[in-house]
PyMOL Python script that loads the backbone (N, CA, C, O; Angstrom):
from pymol import cmd

cmd.read_pdbstr("""\
ATOM      1  N   MET A   1       0.828  -1.181   0.000  1.00  0.00           N
ATOM      2  CA  MET A   1       0.000   0.000   0.000  1.00  0.00           C
ATOM      3  C   MET A   1       0.878   1.251   0.000  1.00  0.00           C
ATOM      4  O   MET A   1       2.014   1.223   0.473  1.00  0.00           O
ATOM      5  N   ASP A   2       0.359   2.309  -0.516  1.00  0.00           N
ATOM      6  CA  ASP A   2       1.103   3.558  -0.586  1.00  0.00           C
ATOM      7  C   ASP A   2       1.195   4.274   0.753  1.00  0.00           C
ATOM      8  O   ASP A   2       2.020   5.174   0.905  1.00  0.00           O
ATOM      9  N   ASN A   3       0.376   3.902   1.722  1.00  0.00           N
ATOM     10  CA  ASN A   3       0.369   4.570   3.018  1.00  0.00           C
ATOM     11  C   ASN A   3       1.430   4.030   3.968  1.00  0.00           C
ATOM     12  O   ASN A   3       1.594   4.567   5.064  1.00  0.00           O
ATOM     13  N   GLU A   4       2.152   2.990   3.581  1.00  0.00           N
ATOM     14  CA  GLU A   4       3.164   2.406   4.451  1.00  0.00           C
ATOM     15  C   GLU A   4       4.414   3.272   4.476  1.00  0.00           C
ATOM     16  O   GLU A   4       4.833   3.816   3.454  1.00  0.00           O
ATOM     17  N   LEU A   5       5.006   3.389   5.672  1.00  0.00           N
ATOM     18  CA  LEU A   5       6.248   4.125   5.812  1.00  0.00           C
ATOM     19  C   LEU A   5       7.409   3.266   5.338  1.00  0.00           C
ATOM     20  O   LEU A   5       7.349   2.041   5.447  1.00  0.00           O
ATOM     21  N   PRO A   6       8.457   3.878   4.816  1.00  0.00           N
ATOM     22  CA  PRO A   6       9.611   3.101   4.354  1.00  0.00           C
ATOM     23  C   PRO A   6      10.370   2.475   5.528  1.00  0.00           C
ATOM     24  O   PRO A   6      10.325   2.978   6.651  1.00  0.00           O
ATOM     25  N   THR A   7      11.054   1.391   5.255  1.00  0.00           N
ATOM     26  CA  THR A   7      11.918   0.743   6.234  1.00  0.00           C
ATOM     27  C   THR A   7      13.333   1.240   6.001  1.00  0.00           C
ATOM     28  O   THR A   7      13.825   1.236   4.873  1.00  0.00           O
ATOM     29  N   ASN A   8      13.990   1.671   7.086  1.00  0.00           N
ATOM     30  CA  ASN A   8      15.341   2.228   6.967  1.00  0.00           C
ATOM     31  C   ASN A   8      16.276   1.584   7.972  1.00  0.00           C
ATOM     32  O   ASN A   8      15.904   1.371   9.126  1.00  0.00           O
ATOM     33  N   ILE A   9      17.490   1.273   7.536  1.00  0.00           N
ATOM     34  CA  ILE A   9      18.539   0.852   8.458  1.00  0.00           C
ATOM     35  C   ILE A   9      19.059   2.124   9.113  1.00  0.00           C
ATOM     36  O   ILE A   9      19.477   3.053   8.422  1.00  0.00           O
ATOM     37  N   ILE A  10      19.034   2.173  10.455  1.00  0.00           N
ATOM     38  CA  ILE A  10      19.445   3.393  11.144  1.00  0.00           C
ATOM     39  C   ILE A  10      20.725   3.226  11.949  1.00  0.00           C
ATOM     40  O   ILE A  10      21.269   4.211  12.449  1.00  0.00           O
ATOM     41  N   ALA A  11      21.221   1.985  12.086  1.00  0.00           N
ATOM     42  CA  ALA A  11      22.503   1.765  12.773  1.00  0.00           C
ATOM     43  C   ALA A  11      23.010   0.368  12.460  1.00  0.00           C
ATOM     44  O   ALA A  11      22.238  -0.531  12.128  1.00  0.00           O
ATOM     45  N   VAL A  12      24.324   0.202  12.571  1.00  0.00           N
ATOM     46  CA  VAL A  12      24.975  -1.100  12.410  1.00  0.00           C
ATOM     47  C   VAL A  12      25.851  -1.315  13.631  1.00  0.00           C
ATOM     48  O   VAL A  12      26.544  -0.400  14.075  1.00  0.00           O
ATOM     49  N   ILE A  13      25.819  -2.536  14.177  1.00  0.00           N
ATOM     50  CA  ILE A  13      26.684  -2.915  15.282  1.00  0.00           C
ATOM     51  C   ILE A  13      27.459  -4.143  14.830  1.00  0.00           C
ATOM     52  O   ILE A  13      26.868  -5.103  14.334  1.00  0.00           O
ATOM     53  N   THR A  14      28.789  -4.120  14.997  1.00  0.00           N
ATOM     54  CA  THR A  14      29.602  -5.238  14.537  1.00  0.00           C
ATOM     55  C   THR A  14      30.798  -5.474  15.445  1.00  0.00           C
ATOM     56  O   THR A  14      31.247  -4.569  16.148  1.00  0.00           O
ATOM     57  N   THR A  15      31.301  -6.686  15.421  1.00  0.00           N
ATOM     58  CA  THR A  15      32.548  -7.017  16.111  1.00  0.00           C
ATOM     59  C   THR A  15      33.704  -7.074  15.117  1.00  0.00           C
ATOM     60  O   THR A  15      34.854  -7.247  15.518  1.00  0.00           O
ATOM     61  N   LYS A  16      33.415  -6.934  13.841  1.00  0.00           N
ATOM     62  CA  LYS A  16      34.420  -7.058  12.774  1.00  0.00           C
ATOM     63  C   LYS A  16      34.567  -5.747  12.014  1.00  0.00           C
ATOM     64  O   LYS A  16      33.998  -5.583  10.935  1.00  0.00           O
ATOM     65  N   GLN A  17      35.320  -4.829  12.568  1.00  0.00           N
ATOM     66  CA  GLN A  17      35.520  -3.531  11.939  1.00  0.00           C
ATOM     67  C   GLN A  17      36.080  -3.666  10.526  1.00  0.00           C
ATOM     68  O   GLN A  17      35.783  -2.841   9.662  1.00  0.00           O
ATOM     69  N   GLU A  18      36.878  -4.686  10.287  1.00  0.00           N
ATOM     70  CA  GLU A  18      37.488  -4.865   8.965  1.00  0.00           C
ATOM     71  C   GLU A  18      36.464  -5.171   7.876  1.00  0.00           C
ATOM     72  O   GLU A  18      36.796  -5.066   6.695  1.00  0.00           O
ATOM     73  N   ASN A  19      35.239  -5.545   8.224  1.00  0.00           N
ATOM     74  CA  ASN A  19      34.206  -5.846   7.239  1.00  0.00           C
ATOM     75  C   ASN A  19      33.440  -4.607   6.770  1.00  0.00           C
ATOM     76  O   ASN A  19      32.623  -4.706   5.854  1.00  0.00           O
ATOM     77  N   LEU A  20      33.687  -3.450   7.375  1.00  0.00           N
ATOM     78  CA  LEU A  20      32.971  -2.235   7.004  1.00  0.00           C
ATOM     79  C   LEU A  20      33.457  -1.727   5.652  1.00  0.00           C
ATOM     80  O   LEU A  20      34.658  -1.700   5.385  1.00  0.00           O
ATOM     81  N   LYS A  21      32.509  -1.324   4.798  1.00  0.00           N
ATOM     82  CA  LYS A  21      32.851  -0.911   3.442  1.00  0.00           C
ATOM     83  C   LYS A  21      32.322   0.469   3.069  1.00  0.00           C
ATOM     84  O   LYS A  21      32.378   0.830   1.893  1.00  0.00           O
ATOM     85  N   GLY A  22      31.831   1.225   3.976  1.00  0.00           N
ATOM     86  CA  GLY A  22      31.248   2.512   3.626  1.00  0.00           C
ATOM     87  C   GLY A  22      30.184   2.830   4.636  1.00  0.00           C
ATOM     88  O   GLY A  22      30.081   2.159   5.663  1.00  0.00           O
ATOM     89  N   GLY A  23      29.408   3.819   4.370  1.00  0.00           N
ATOM     90  CA  GLY A  23      28.484   4.158   5.426  1.00  0.00           C
ATOM     91  C   GLY A  23      27.234   4.848   4.982  1.00  0.00           C
ATOM     92  O   GLY A  23      26.690   4.612   3.903  1.00  0.00           O
ATOM     93  N   GLY A  24      26.811   5.698   5.850  1.00  0.00           N
ATOM     94  CA  GLY A  24      25.547   6.375   5.671  1.00  0.00           C
ATOM     95  C   GLY A  24      24.727   6.271   6.941  1.00  0.00           C
ATOM     96  O   GLY A  24      23.749   6.997   7.120  1.00  0.00           O
ATOM     97  N   VAL A  25      25.127   5.364   7.822  1.00  0.00           N
ATOM     98  CA  VAL A  25      24.471   5.202   9.118  1.00  0.00           C
ATOM     99  C   VAL A  25      25.550   5.105  10.200  1.00  0.00           C
ATOM    100  O   VAL A  25      26.695   4.764   9.904  1.00  0.00           O
ATOM    101  N   PRO A  26      25.190   5.402  11.444  1.00  0.00           N
ATOM    102  CA  PRO A  26      26.165   5.229  12.531  1.00  0.00           C
ATOM    103  C   PRO A  26      26.561   3.762  12.673  1.00  0.00           C
ATOM    104  O   PRO A  26      25.733   2.865  12.518  1.00  0.00           O
ATOM    105  N   VAL A  27      27.837   3.533  12.970  1.00  0.00           N
ATOM    106  CA  VAL A  27      28.362   2.187  13.168  1.00  0.00           C
ATOM    107  C   VAL A  27      28.954   2.105  14.574  1.00  0.00           C
ATOM    108  O   VAL A  27      29.726   2.972  14.983  1.00  0.00           O
ATOM    109  N   PHE A  28      28.586   1.063  15.303  1.00  0.00           N
ATOM    110  CA  PHE A  28      29.094   0.821  16.647  1.00  0.00           C
ATOM    111  C   PHE A  28      29.948  -0.441  16.604  1.00  0.00           C
ATOM    112  O   PHE A  28      29.497  -1.489  16.141  1.00  0.00           O
ATOM    113  N   ILE A  29      31.186  -0.334  17.090  1.00  0.00           N
ATOM    114  CA  ILE A  29      32.105  -1.464  17.119  1.00  0.00           C
ATOM    115  C   ILE A  29      32.066  -2.066  18.519  1.00  0.00           C
ATOM    116  O   ILE A  29      32.292  -1.366  19.507  1.00  0.00           O
ATOM    117  N   SER A  30      31.782  -3.353  18.602  1.00  0.00           N
ATOM    118  CA  SER A  30      31.740  -4.060  19.879  1.00  0.00           C
ATOM    119  C   SER A  30      32.948  -4.957  20.009  1.00  0.00           C
ATOM    120  O   SER A  30      33.462  -5.469  19.014  1.00  0.00           O
ATOM    121  N   LYS A  31      33.411  -5.153  21.253  1.00  0.00           N
ATOM    122  CA  LYS A  31      34.614  -5.961  21.466  1.00  0.00           C
ATOM    123  C   LYS A  31      34.344  -7.455  21.392  1.00  0.00           C
ATOM    124  O   LYS A  31      35.249  -8.234  21.097  1.00  0.00           O
ATOM    125  N   ASP A  32      33.088  -7.868  21.661  1.00  0.00           N
ATOM    126  CA  ASP A  32      32.745  -9.289  21.616  1.00  0.00           C
ATOM    127  C   ASP A  32      31.242  -9.457  21.374  1.00  0.00           C
ATOM    128  O   ASP A  32      30.506  -8.476  21.274  1.00  0.00           O
ATOM    129  N   LYS A  33      30.806 -10.699  21.282  1.00  0.00           N
ATOM    130  CA  LYS A  33      29.404 -10.985  20.960  1.00  0.00           C
ATOM    131  C   LYS A  33      28.453 -10.550  22.063  1.00  0.00           C
ATOM    132  O   LYS A  33      27.323 -10.153  21.779  1.00  0.00           O
ATOM    133  N   ASP A  34      28.895 -10.617  23.330  1.00  0.00           N
ATOM    134  CA  ASP A  34      28.042 -10.167  24.434  1.00  0.00           C
ATOM    135  C   ASP A  34      27.785  -8.666  24.341  1.00  0.00           C
ATOM    136  O   ASP A  34      26.653  -8.209  24.499  1.00  0.00           O
ATOM    137  N   GLU A  35      28.838  -7.911  24.084  1.00  0.00           N
ATOM    138  CA  GLU A  35      28.680  -6.461  23.937  1.00  0.00           C
ATOM    139  C   GLU A  35      27.839  -6.133  22.703  1.00  0.00           C
ATOM    140  O   GLU A  35      27.067  -5.174  22.716  1.00  0.00           O
ATOM    141  N   LEU A  36      27.984  -6.912  21.652  1.00  0.00           N
ATOM    142  CA  LEU A  36      27.174  -6.752  20.439  1.00  0.00           C
ATOM    143  C   LEU A  36      25.695  -6.866  20.780  1.00  0.00           C
ATOM    144  O   LEU A  36      24.893  -6.031  20.363  1.00  0.00           O
ATOM    145  N   GLN A  37      25.335  -7.889  21.533  1.00  0.00           N
ATOM    146  CA  GLN A  37      23.934  -8.104  21.924  1.00  0.00           C
ATOM    147  C   GLN A  37      23.431  -6.987  22.838  1.00  0.00           C
ATOM    148  O   GLN A  37      22.315  -6.496  22.667  1.00  0.00           O
ATOM    149  N   GLN A  38      24.253  -6.588  23.803  1.00  0.00           N
ATOM    150  CA  GLN A  38      23.854  -5.521  24.731  1.00  0.00           C
ATOM    151  C   GLN A  38      23.636  -4.199  23.994  1.00  0.00           C
ATOM    152  O   GLN A  38      22.638  -3.513  24.220  1.00  0.00           O
ATOM    153  N   THR A  39      24.555  -3.853  23.130  1.00  0.00           N
ATOM    154  CA  THR A  39      24.453  -2.590  22.395  1.00  0.00           C
ATOM    155  C   THR A  39      23.237  -2.593  21.478  1.00  0.00           C
ATOM    156  O   THR A  39      22.499  -1.609  21.425  1.00  0.00           O
ATOM    157  N   SER A  40      23.024  -3.679  20.762  1.00  0.00           N
ATOM    158  CA  SER A  40      21.872  -3.726  19.852  1.00  0.00           C
ATOM    159  C   SER A  40      20.562  -3.685  20.620  1.00  0.00           C
ATOM    160  O   SER A  40      19.599  -3.066  20.169  1.00  0.00           O
ATOM    161  N   SER A  41      20.516  -4.332  21.768  1.00  0.00           N
ATOM    162  CA  SER A  41      19.302  -4.306  22.589  1.00  0.00           C
ATOM    163  C   SER A  41      19.009  -2.897  23.104  1.00  0.00           C
ATOM    164  O   SER A  41      17.863  -2.448  23.086  1.00  0.00           O
ATOM    165  N   ARG A  42      20.038  -2.216  23.557  1.00  0.00           N
ATOM    166  CA  ARG A  42      19.851  -0.848  24.054  1.00  0.00           C
ATOM    167  C   ARG A  42      19.417   0.097  22.938  1.00  0.00           C
ATOM    168  O   ARG A  42      18.499   0.896  23.124  1.00  0.00           O
ATOM    169  N   LEU A  43      20.069   0.010  21.782  1.00  0.00           N
ATOM    170  CA  LEU A  43      19.703   0.874  20.661  1.00  0.00           C
ATOM    171  C   LEU A  43      18.281   0.588  20.187  1.00  0.00           C
ATOM    172  O   LEU A  43      17.543   1.507  19.834  1.00  0.00           O
ATOM    173  N   GLU A  44      17.907  -0.667  20.182  1.00  0.00           N
ATOM    174  CA  GLU A  44      16.552  -1.055  19.788  1.00  0.00           C
ATOM    175  C   GLU A  44      15.525  -0.342  20.669  1.00  0.00           C
ATOM    176  O   GLU A  44      14.532   0.184  20.167  1.00  0.00           O
ATOM    177  N   LYS A  45      15.762  -0.327  21.968  1.00  0.00           N
ATOM    178  CA  LYS A  45      14.830   0.322  22.905  1.00  0.00           C
ATOM    179  C   LYS A  45      14.882   1.842  22.777  1.00  0.00           C
ATOM    180  O   LYS A  45      13.842   2.497  22.710  1.00  0.00           O
ATOM    181  N   ILE A  46      16.078   2.397  22.744  1.00  0.00           N
ATOM    182  CA  ILE A  46      16.235   3.855  22.690  1.00  0.00           C
ATOM    183  C   ILE A  46      15.614   4.427  21.418  1.00  0.00           C
ATOM    184  O   ILE A  46      14.945   5.459  21.465  1.00  0.00           O
ATOM    185  N   LEU A  47      15.829   3.768  20.290  1.00  0.00           N
ATOM    186  CA  LEU A  47      15.381   4.277  18.999  1.00  0.00           C
ATOM    187  C   LEU A  47      13.985   3.802  18.612  1.00  0.00           C
ATOM    188  O   LEU A  47      13.473   4.162  17.551  1.00  0.00           O
ATOM    189  N   ASP A  48      13.367   2.988  19.479  1.00  0.00           N
ATOM    190  CA  ASP A  48      12.048   2.425  19.192  1.00  0.00           C
ATOM    191  C   ASP A  48      12.050   1.777  17.812  1.00  0.00           C
ATOM    192  O   ASP A  48      11.220   2.080  16.955  1.00  0.00           O
ATOM    193  N   ALA A  49      13.009   0.876  17.630  1.00  0.00           N
ATOM    194  CA  ALA A  49      13.222   0.215  16.344  1.00  0.00           C
ATOM    195  C   ALA A  49      13.397  -1.285  16.574  1.00  0.00           C
ATOM    196  O   ALA A  49      13.185  -1.770  17.685  1.00  0.00           O
ATOM    197  N   SER A  50      13.774  -2.006  15.551  1.00  0.00           N
ATOM    198  CA  SER A  50      13.955  -3.458  15.643  1.00  0.00           C
ATOM    199  C   SER A  50      15.403  -3.833  15.346  1.00  0.00           C
ATOM    200  O   SER A  50      16.021  -3.296  14.427  1.00  0.00           O
ATOM    201  N   ALA A  51      15.928  -4.752  16.131  1.00  0.00           N
ATOM    202  CA  ALA A  51      17.280  -5.268  15.905  1.00  0.00           C
ATOM    203  C   ALA A  51      17.178  -6.557  15.100  1.00  0.00           C
ATOM    204  O   ALA A  51      16.325  -7.402  15.372  1.00  0.00           O
ATOM    205  N   HIS A  52      18.048  -6.702  14.114  1.00  0.00           N
ATOM    206  CA  HIS A  52      18.065  -7.888  13.269  1.00  0.00           C
ATOM    207  C   HIS A  52      19.498  -8.389  13.136  1.00  0.00           C
ATOM    208  O   HIS A  52      20.418  -7.612  12.884  1.00  0.00           O
ATOM    209  N   GLU A  53      19.673  -9.695  13.308  1.00  0.00           N
ATOM    210  CA  GLU A  53      20.997 -10.302  13.186  1.00  0.00           C
ATOM    211  C   GLU A  53      21.284 -10.592  11.719  1.00  0.00           C
ATOM    212  O   GLU A  53      20.521 -11.285  11.046  1.00  0.00           O
ATOM    213  N   ILE A  54      22.397 -10.048  11.238  1.00  0.00           N
ATOM    214  CA  ILE A  54      22.833 -10.300   9.863  1.00  0.00           C
ATOM    215  C   ILE A  54      23.690 -11.570   9.834  1.00  0.00           C
ATOM    216  O   ILE A  54      23.499 -12.448   8.992  1.00  0.00           O
ATOM    217  N   ASP A  55      24.631 -11.645  10.766  1.00  0.00           N
ATOM    218  CA  ASP A  55      25.425 -12.852  10.988  1.00  0.00           C
ATOM    219  C   ASP A  55      25.869 -12.813  12.443  1.00  0.00           C
ATOM    220  O   ASP A  55      25.454 -11.927  13.190  1.00  0.00           O
ATOM    221  N   GLN A  56      26.696 -13.749  12.853  1.00  0.00           N
ATOM    222  CA  GLN A  56      27.076 -13.819  14.259  1.00  0.00           C
ATOM    223  C   GLN A  56      27.894 -12.619  14.735  1.00  0.00           C
ATOM    224  O   GLN A  56      28.087 -12.437  15.937  1.00  0.00           O
ATOM    225  N   ASN A  57      28.372 -11.809  13.806  1.00  0.00           N
ATOM    226  CA  ASN A  57      29.194 -10.664  14.153  1.00  0.00           C
ATOM    227  C   ASN A  57      28.545  -9.320  13.861  1.00  0.00           C
ATOM    228  O   ASN A  57      29.134  -8.281  14.158  1.00  0.00           O
ATOM    229  N   THR A  58      27.349  -9.315  13.288  1.00  0.00           N
ATOM    230  CA  THR A  58      26.750  -8.057  12.832  1.00  0.00           C
ATOM    231  C   THR A  58      25.247  -8.027  13.091  1.00  0.00           C
ATOM    232  O   THR A  58      24.519  -8.973  12.794  1.00  0.00           O
ATOM    233  N   MET A  59      24.808  -6.891  13.664  1.00  0.00           N
ATOM    234  CA  MET A  59      23.395  -6.623  13.868  1.00  0.00           C
ATOM    235  C   MET A  59      23.086  -5.299  13.184  1.00  0.00           C
ATOM    236  O   MET A  59      23.954  -4.434  13.068  1.00  0.00           O
ATOM    237  N   ILE A  60      21.836  -5.146  12.730  1.00  0.00           N
ATOM    238  CA  ILE A  60      21.384  -3.854  12.219  1.00  0.00           C
ATOM    239  C   ILE A  60      20.173  -3.425  13.029  1.00  0.00           C
ATOM    240  O   ILE A  60      19.424  -4.257  13.542  1.00  0.00           O
ATOM    241  N   ILE A  61      19.992  -2.121  13.137  1.00  0.00           N
ATOM    242  CA  ILE A  61      18.810  -1.561  13.765  1.00  0.00           C
ATOM    243  C   ILE A  61      17.976  -0.961  12.642  1.00  0.00           C
ATOM    244  O   ILE A  61      18.464  -0.158  11.847  1.00  0.00           O
ATOM    245  N   VAL A  62      16.708  -1.365  12.588  1.00  0.00           N
ATOM    246  CA  VAL A  62      15.831  -0.995  11.482  1.00  0.00           C
ATOM    247  C   VAL A  62      14.605  -0.275  12.027  1.00  0.00           C
ATOM    248  O   VAL A  62      13.961  -0.747  12.964  1.00  0.00           O
ATOM    249  N   ALA A  63      14.286   0.875  11.430  1.00  0.00           N
ATOM    250  CA  ALA A  63      13.063   1.608  11.753  1.00  0.00           C
ATOM    251  C   ALA A  63      12.026   1.238  10.705  1.00  0.00           C
ATOM    252  O   ALA A  63      12.276   1.337   9.504  1.00  0.00           O
ATOM    253  N   HIS A  64      10.868   0.814  11.171  1.00  0.00           N
ATOM    254  CA  HIS A  64       9.772   0.414  10.260  1.00  0.00           C
ATOM    255  C   HIS A  64       8.717   1.502  10.213  1.00  0.00           C
ATOM    256  O   HIS A  64       7.717   1.362   9.509  1.00  0.00           O
TER     257      HIS A  64
END
""", "prot")
cmd.dss("prot")
cmd.show_as("cartoon", "prot")
cmd.util.cbc("prot")
cmd.orient("prot")
């Protein structure tokens, strides 16, 4: 439907800084998988958005 709002990636959280290839959104580097989960959970709540796991080292925060 035309009334739906667009979905946007608003942040990336990763433990693998070497995998970053460019930007357009804020990127948070975590030291390990536990910090990755904590950071994505906090951002999800703060930004009223959804966290999605891309792989074991990367999460994205998406606004719907």
